[in-house]
C-alpha positions as CSV (number, residue, x, y, z in Angstrom):
1,M,65.9,15.4,-35.5
2,N,63.0,13.9,-37.6
3,S,64.9,12.3,-40.5
4,Q,62.3,10.6,-42.2
5,P,62.8,10.0,-46.1
6,P,60.3,11.6,-48.4
7,S,57.0,9.8,-48.9
8,A,53.5,10.3,-49.5
9,A,52.7,8.3,-46.4
10,D,53.4,10.9,-44.1
11,F,50.3,12.9,-43.9
12,N,49.3,12.6,-40.7
13,R,49.7,15.9,-39.2
14,R,49.6,17.6,-42.6
15,D,46.3,16.0,-43.7
16,F,44.8,17.1,-40.4
17,I,45.9,20.6,-40.2
18,R,45.4,21.3,-44.5
19,G,42.1,19.6,-44.1
20,G,40.2,20.2,-47.4
21,S,37.2,21.7,-49.1
22,I,33.7,19.3,-49.4
23,A,31.4,21.7,-50.5
24,T,30.4,19.3,-53.5
25,L,29.9,16.2,-50.7
26,M,27.9,18.6,-48.4
27,S,25.4,19.4,-51.0
28,M,24.6,15.9,-51.2
29,L,23.8,15.9,-47.2
30,G,21.8,19.0,-46.5
31,G,23.8,21.4,-44.1
32,V,24.2,24.9,-43.7
33,E,27.5,26.0,-43.8
34,L,29.6,27.7,-41.4
35,R,32.1,30.0,-42.3
36,A,33.9,32.9,-40.6
37,A,34.0,36.0,-43.1
38,E,36.3,38.0,-41.1
39,A,38.7,37.3,-37.8
40,P,36.9,37.5,-34.7
41,Q,35.8,40.9,-33.5
42,D,38.0,40.7,-30.3
43,A,40.9,39.7,-31.7
44,P,43.8,41.9,-31.7
45,A,44.8,43.6,-34.9
46,K,48.0,42.1,-37.0
47,S,50.7,44.7,-37.8
48,S,53.3,43.6,-40.1
49,G,56.6,43.8,-38.4
50,P,60.2,43.0,-39.2
51,K,61.3,39.7,-40.4
52,V,61.8,36.9,-37.7
53,R,64.9,35.1,-38.3
54,C,64.1,31.7,-37.7
55,G,65.8,28.2,-37.3
56,V,64.1,24.7,-38.3
57,I,65.3,21.7,-36.1
58,G,64.2,18.3,-37.9
59,L,63.8,18.3,-41.8
60,G,61.8,15.1,-42.6
61,A,58.3,15.5,-44.4
62,W,56.8,17.8,-42.0
63,G,59.6,19.5,-41.2
64,R,60.1,20.4,-44.8
65,E,56.3,21.4,-44.5
66,V,57.3,23.9,-42.0
67,V,59.8,25.3,-44.2
68,G,57.6,25.9,-46.9
69,T,55.3,27.4,-44.9
70,L,57.5,29.9,-43.3
71,Q,58.7,30.8,-46.8
72,R,55.3,32.0,-47.1
73,Q,55.2,34.0,-44.2
74,A,55.8,37.9,-44.5
75,E,57.4,38.3,-41.2
76,A,59.7,35.1,-41.6
77,Q,63.0,34.6,-42.6
78,V,64.5,31.0,-42.7
79,V,68.2,31.7,-41.5
80,S,69.1,28.3,-40.3
81,L,68.4,24.4,-40.8
82,C,68.9,21.3,-38.8
83,D,69.0,17.6,-39.1
84,T,71.3,14.7,-38.4
85,Y,70.7,13.2,-41.7
86,G,72.7,14.8,-44.4
87,V,70.1,13.9,-47.2
88,M,67.3,15.2,-45.3
89,L,69.4,18.3,-44.5
90,R,70.6,18.9,-47.9
91,R,67.2,18.5,-49.5
92,A,65.7,20.9,-46.8
93,A,68.4,23.8,-47.8
94,T,67.5,23.8,-51.5
95,N,64.1,25.1,-50.6
96,A,65.6,27.9,-48.1
97,P,68.4,29.5,-49.7
98,G,71.0,31.1,-48.1
99,A,70.4,29.2,-44.7
100,T,73.1,27.9,-42.8
101,A,72.7,24.1,-42.9
102,V,73.9,22.3,-39.4
103,D,73.7,18.8,-38.2
104,D,73.7,19.4,-34.5
105,Y,71.1,21.6,-33.0
106,H,73.8,23.0,-30.4
107,K,75.2,24.9,-33.2
108,M,71.6,26.7,-34.1
109,L,71.2,27.8,-30.4
110,E,74.5,28.9,-30.2
111,D,74.0,31.1,-33.3
112,K,73.0,34.6,-32.0
113,S,71.3,35.9,-35.3
114,V,68.5,32.9,-35.1
115,Q,65.4,34.6,-32.7
116,A,63.4,31.7,-32.9
117,V,63.5,28.1,-32.9
118,F,60.9,25.4,-34.7
119,V,60.8,22.1,-33.2
120,A,59.4,19.5,-36.3
121,T,61.6,16.3,-34.9
122,P,59.9,13.2,-33.3
123,T,58.1,13.6,-30.0
124,H,60.2,11.6,-27.8
125,L,63.4,14.2,-28.7
126,H,61.5,17.4,-27.9
127,K,62.3,17.9,-24.6
128,D,66.2,18.5,-24.7
129,I,66.1,20.8,-27.8
130,V,62.7,22.7,-26.8
131,I,64.3,23.3,-22.8
132,E,68.0,24.4,-24.3
133,A,66.5,26.6,-26.9
134,L,64.4,28.6,-24.4
135,Q,67.6,28.6,-22.2
136,A,69.7,30.2,-25.1
137,G,67.0,33.0,-25.3
138,K,65.2,31.4,-28.1
139,H,61.4,31.9,-29.0
140,V,60.2,28.6,-29.6
141,F,57.5,27.0,-31.9
142,C,57.2,23.2,-30.7
143,E,55.1,20.8,-32.7
144,A,52.4,18.7,-30.6
145,P,52.4,16.4,-28.8
146,M,54.8,18.3,-26.8
147,A,56.4,15.3,-25.3
148,S,55.6,11.4,-25.1
149,T,55.6,11.1,-21.4
150,I,53.9,13.3,-18.9
151,E,57.2,13.9,-17.3
152,D,58.9,15.6,-19.9
153,A,55.7,17.7,-21.0
154,K,55.9,19.0,-17.8
155,A,59.6,20.1,-18.0
156,I,58.8,21.5,-21.3
157,A,55.7,23.7,-19.9
158,K,57.7,24.7,-17.0
159,A,60.7,26.3,-19.1
160,A,57.7,28.0,-21.0
161,R,56.1,29.1,-18.0
162,D,59.4,30.6,-16.4
163,A,61.0,32.0,-19.9
164,G,58.6,35.5,-19.0
165,A,60.0,37.5,-21.7
166,Q,60.1,34.4,-25.0
167,V,57.3,33.0,-26.7
168,F,56.4,29.5,-26.6
169,Q,53.8,27.9,-28.3
170,P,53.0,24.4,-29.1
171,G,51.6,23.1,-32.2
172,L,47.8,23.5,-31.5
173,S,47.5,25.3,-35.1
174,L,43.7,25.1,-34.5
175,R,44.0,27.6,-31.6
176,S,45.1,30.0,-33.9
177,D,42.5,29.5,-37.0
178,P,39.8,32.5,-37.1
179,Q,37.4,29.7,-38.6
180,R,37.5,27.9,-35.3
181,H,37.4,31.2,-33.3
182,F,34.2,31.9,-35.4
183,L,32.7,28.3,-34.4
184,L,33.7,28.6,-30.7
185,Q,31.6,31.9,-30.5
186,F,28.9,30.6,-32.5
187,I,28.3,27.5,-30.6
188,R,28.7,29.0,-27.0
189,T,26.0,31.2,-27.5
190,G,23.6,28.1,-27.3
191,A,22.7,28.0,-30.8
192,I,23.0,24.3,-30.9
193,G,21.1,24.0,-27.6
194,K,22.4,21.8,-24.7
195,D,26.0,19.8,-25.8
196,I,24.8,16.2,-26.1
197,M,28.1,14.3,-27.4
198,A,31.2,15.2,-29.6
199,R,32.8,12.9,-32.1
200,A,36.0,13.1,-34.3
201,Q,37.3,10.4,-37.0
202,W,40.6,10.4,-39.0
203,H,41.0,7.5,-41.8
204,K,43.6,7.5,-43.7
205,K,44.8,4.0,-45.3
206,Q,49.0,4.4,-44.9
207,S,51.3,2.3,-43.3
208,W,53.8,4.7,-41.7
209,R,56.0,2.6,-42.3
210,F,59.4,3.4,-44.3
211,T,62.1,1.3,-45.7
212,S,66.0,1.4,-45.5
213,A,69.2,-0.4,-46.8
214,N,70.5,0.4,-43.1
215,P,68.8,-1.4,-40.3
216,D,69.6,1.1,-37.8
217,R,68.5,3.7,-40.0
218,E,65.4,1.7,-40.7
219,K,64.1,1.5,-37.1
220,E,65.2,5.6,-36.7
221,I,63.1,6.4,-38.7
222,N,60.3,4.2,-37.9
223,W,60.0,5.8,-34.7
224,R,55.9,6.0,-34.5
225,L,55.6,2.0,-34.7
226,S,57.4,1.5,-31.5
227,K,55.4,1.9,-28.0
228,E,58.3,3.0,-26.5
229,N,58.5,6.4,-28.5
230,S,55.1,6.8,-30.2
231,L,52.1,7.9,-28.7
232,G,50.5,6.5,-32.3
233,L,47.2,7.7,-33.5
234,A,46.1,9.3,-30.4
235,G,48.8,11.4,-30.0
236,E,50.2,12.1,-33.5
237,V,46.9,12.6,-35.2
238,G,43.7,12.5,-32.1
239,I,45.6,15.1,-30.0
240,H,44.3,18.1,-32.1
241,H,40.6,16.2,-32.0
242,F,41.0,15.9,-28.2
243,D,42.1,19.5,-27.6
244,G,39.3,20.9,-29.9
245,M,37.1,19.0,-27.4
246,C,38.1,20.2,-24.3
247,W,38.3,23.8,-25.8
248,L,34.8,23.6,-27.2
249,Q,33.8,22.0,-23.8
250,K,35.4,24.7,-21.4
251,A,36.7,21.2,-19.1
252,L,39.1,18.9,-19.3
253,P,37.9,15.1,-19.2
254,K,37.6,13.2,-16.3
255,A,38.5,9.8,-17.9
256,V,39.3,7.9,-21.1
257,T,38.4,4.3,-22.2
258,G,40.1,3.0,-25.2
259,F,40.6,0.2,-27.6
260,G,43.0,-0.5,-30.3
261,S,44.3,-3.5,-32.8
262,I,46.8,-4.3,-35.5
263,I,44.3,-5.2,-38.4
264,H,45.7,-4.7,-41.3
265,W,49.5,-3.8,-41.4
266,N,50.8,-6.9,-39.5
267,D,54.5,-6.1,-40.3
268,G,55.7,-6.5,-36.5
269,R,54.7,-2.8,-35.5
270,E,53.9,-2.5,-31.8
271,V,51.4,0.6,-32.4
272,P,47.8,-0.2,-33.2
273,D,46.4,0.5,-36.5
274,T,42.9,1.1,-35.5
275,V,41.7,2.9,-32.4
276,Q,38.8,4.1,-30.5
277,A,38.8,6.3,-27.5
278,V,35.8,7.6,-25.0
279,L,36.5,11.0,-23.5
280,E,34.1,11.3,-20.5
281,F,33.6,15.0,-19.7
282,P,31.8,16.7,-16.6
283,G,27.9,16.9,-17.3
284,G,27.8,13.6,-18.6
285,V,29.0,14.5,-22.0
286,Q,31.1,11.9,-24.1
287,G,33.6,12.8,-27.0
288,M,34.0,9.6,-29.0
289,Y,37.3,9.3,-31.5
290,D,38.1,6.7,-33.8
291,A,41.0,6.3,-36.2
292,T,42.6,4.1,-38.6
293,L,45.3,3.2,-41.1
294,A,43.7,0.8,-42.6
295,N,40.9,2.7,-44.4
296,S,40.0,5.7,-46.1
297,F,36.3,6.0,-46.0
298,D,34.6,9.2,-45.0
299,G,38.3,11.2,-44.3
300,E,38.3,13.1,-41.2
301,A,35.4,15.0,-39.9
302,E,34.2,16.6,-36.3
303,V,30.9,16.8,-35.1
304,L,29.4,18.5,-31.8
305,L,25.6,17.5,-31.3
306,G,23.5,19.9,-29.3
307,S,19.5,19.5,-28.7
308,D,18.6,21.8,-31.1
309,A,21.4,21.6,-33.6
310,A,24.5,19.5,-34.6
311,V,27.5,21.0,-36.0
312,M,29.7,19.2,-38.6
313,M,33.4,20.5,-39.4
314,R,35.7,18.8,-42.1
315,G,38.8,20.4,-43.1
316,N,38.2,24.6,-43.4
317,K,34.6,24.3,-43.4
318,A,32.1,23.8,-40.9
319,W,28.0,23.2,-41.3
320,L,24.8,23.5,-39.0
321,F,22.2,20.6,-39.2
322,K,19.1,21.9,-37.3
323,E,16.3,19.9,-35.1
324,V,13.3,20.1,-36.5
325,D,11.7,21.6,-33.1
326,S,14.8,23.9,-32.9
327,P,13.9,27.6,-32.3
328,L,14.8,29.8,-35.4
329,L,17.6,32.2,-34.9
330,G,16.5,34.5,-37.5
331,W,19.5,34.7,-39.8
332,E,18.8,31.2,-41.1
333,V,16.6,33.4,-43.7
334,Y,19.8,34.5,-45.5
335,A,22.3,31.6,-45.1
336,R,23.1,29.6,-48.1
337,K,21.5,26.1,-47.8
338,E,22.8,22.8,-49.1
339,V,20.5,19.6,-49.2
340,F,22.3,16.5,-47.6
341,Y,20.1,13.7,-48.2
342,K,16.9,14.3,-46.2
343,E,18.9,16.9,-44.4
344,T,19.3,20.5,-44.9
345,G,22.3,22.7,-43.6
346,I,23.1,26.1,-42.9
347,A,26.4,27.6,-44.1
348,L,27.7,29.3,-40.5
349,V,29.4,32.7,-41.9
350,A,30.2,35.4,-39.7
351,N,27.6,38.4,-40.4
352,A,25.2,35.8,-41.9
353,S,22.6,37.9,-40.6
354,K,23.1,40.4,-43.5
355,S,21.4,39.7,-46.9
356,S,24.2,41.0,-49.0
357,G,26.4,38.4,-50.7
358,T,24.1,35.6,-49.8
359,D,23.5,33.9,-53.0
360,E,22.5,30.3,-52.1
361,N,23.8,29.3,-55.9
362,A,27.2,30.9,-55.3
363,E,30.0,28.9,-54.4
364,V,31.2,30.1,-51.0
365,A,35.1,30.4,-50.9
366,A,37.1,28.7,-48.7
367,Y,40.0,29.9,-46.5
368,T,43.4,29.8,-48.7
369,N,45.7,29.6,-45.6
370,T,46.1,26.9,-43.7
371,P,45.7,26.2,-39.8
372,L,49.2,25.8,-39.7
373,S,49.9,29.0,-41.8
374,F,47.4,31.1,-39.0
375,A,49.4,29.5,-36.2
376,F,52.9,30.9,-37.7
377,E,51.5,34.3,-38.5
378,S,50.3,34.5,-34.7
379,F,53.4,33.1,-33.5
380,L,55.6,35.5,-35.5
381,T,53.3,38.7,-34.6
382,N,53.9,37.5,-31.0
383,V,57.4,37.3,-31.5
384,N,57.9,40.6,-32.8
385,E,55.5,42.0,-30.1
386,V,57.6,40.7,-27.4
387,I,60.9,41.8,-28.9
388,G,60.1,45.4,-29.1
389,A,58.6,45.4,-26.0
390,V,61.7,44.2,-24.3
391,E,63.7,46.9,-26.4
392,D,61.5,49.6,-25.4
393,F,61.8,48.4,-21.3
394,T,65.5,47.9,-21.4
395,A,66.2,51.1,-23.2
396,T,64.4,53.0,-20.3
397,Y,64.9,50.7,-17.2
398,D,67.6,48.0,-16.1
399,A,67.9,45.3,-18.5
400,A,69.2,42.7,-15.9
401,D,65.5,43.2,-14.3
402,K,64.1,39.7,-15.4
403,K,61.1,39.6,-13.5
404,A,59.8,43.3,-14.4
405,I,60.8,42.5,-17.8
406,A,58.6,39.5,-17.7
407,K,55.8,41.5,-16.1
408,H,56.1,44.1,-18.8
409,V,55.7,41.4,-21.2
410,A,52.9,39.5,-19.5
411,G,50.6,42.8,-20.2
412,L,50.8,42.5,-23.8
413,K,47.9,41.8,-25.8
414,M,49.0,38.7,-28.2
415,Q,47.5,37.2,-31.2
416,R,45.4,34.0,-30.3
417,A,47.4,30.8,-29.9
418,A,48.2,27.9,-28.0
419,T,50.2,28.2,-25.1
420,W,52.2,25.9,-22.8
421,K,48.9,24.9,-20.2
422,E,46.9,24.3,-23.5
423,G,49.9,22.0,-25.2
424,L,50.3,20.5,-21.6
425,E,46.8,19.9,-21.2
426,A,46.3,18.6,-24.5
427,T,49.7,16.2,-24.5
428,V,48.5,14.6,-21.1
429,V,44.8,13.6,-22.5
430,A,46.8,12.2,-25.6
431,I,49.2,10.4,-23.5
432,K,46.7,8.7,-21.5
433,A,44.0,8.0,-24.5
434,N,47.2,6.2,-25.7
435,E,47.7,4.4,-22.8
436,A,43.9,3.3,-22.4
437,I,44.1,2.3,-26.2
438,L,46.9,-0.1,-25.7
439,G,45.8,-1.5,-22.7
440,G,42.1,-1.6,-23.5
441,K,40.8,-0.2,-20.3
442,R,39.4,2.9,-18.8
443,I,41.8,5.7,-16.9
444,V,40.7,8.3,-14.3
445,F,42.5,11.3,-14.9
446,E,44.4,12.3,-11.9
447,K,44.0,16.5,-11.3
448,E,48.2,16.5,-10.5
449,W,49.1,15.3,-14.2
450,F,47.4,18.7,-15.5
451,E,49.4,20.9,-13.0
452,L,52.9,22.1,-12.6
453,A,54.8,22.9,-9.1
């Protein structure tokens, strides 16, 4: 289980998924803010259903974040917690009154009252837990990356694919974020012109190292620093950026070139503290990624450059920067504008063509929900949808006909969320990017890496 001790340094996934508001900074740089004012029009309506009885496996810092986020979900009831380390188990239990605490995940899987399992253990421990949870009939939310090897990732994907009457969702939380869906629709209208290149960064000065008086315990909690168990910055953080690039390009990369060094944290670790990776997409578009644990300047950001404009995404906000020769889209007349140095940016907001509520001096409110919260909301809603559909089917037809049940479930209109396919693809890209970084080489992707037999 993810039994790391509490530490302010354990913010890799949390910082990326939470993001933050930087309206003051962007007002210095000249961007037009891009913000979804409402859910995408083609998204199915969300209805409040019964509470899903949830269990969380792995209660380190991120596991406790999972528990806390679930506690704020109307459709979630945390009924079971699991970690092999007693201190973490007891600490998490204080935030989930009434939940059963176990030190062996098999006990949770045997508990018939648990309907859905959230796997927040270290990446290399995911495979057995996820597969056994699916075999036990549980719905599963698995943190990203799905696994640390392609073989394990494929095993999880196959089990998820074959579990026809269960929901499996990998932790690519931005796939459920309405802001990202709005941006995706905006970009695919051709508003930024021809895609030129993509860029993403994650800068956070932190060591990733934890201490313990017990040498065995210290080795266990520092799994991220071991090449044997960890995908490093490419896997633990970069996977979200890689997935975003693939999503926007509607394509998988053809190759990746990587570079990495241990520059600042010379403490015996095997994983670089500073990395760069370049993804080569069809059509000549390249996606550039850099991350470091040695400096915090400029934080995290994603930028997509087109021939007519660029889009910058930071946390839960985004801005459009137009070229002087770009065509007029029309709605810019009403949009909130902010000046960044010598450039003017436009806030991308759903329904921006409407003049109401577009006071340029008014501060645009950011989302209060995090992408993780949106991801859990989609997962829980989908779980309730599937549970209801299975109950309806078995009330009328043969409950033993698994293929018919799976076909019935496949026809449901589900909330937007990452599937096993996106999870596998993003994991493969992260694994090979990390391999390229460690070897300082270029790797050409093979089609078979992304496919199941």
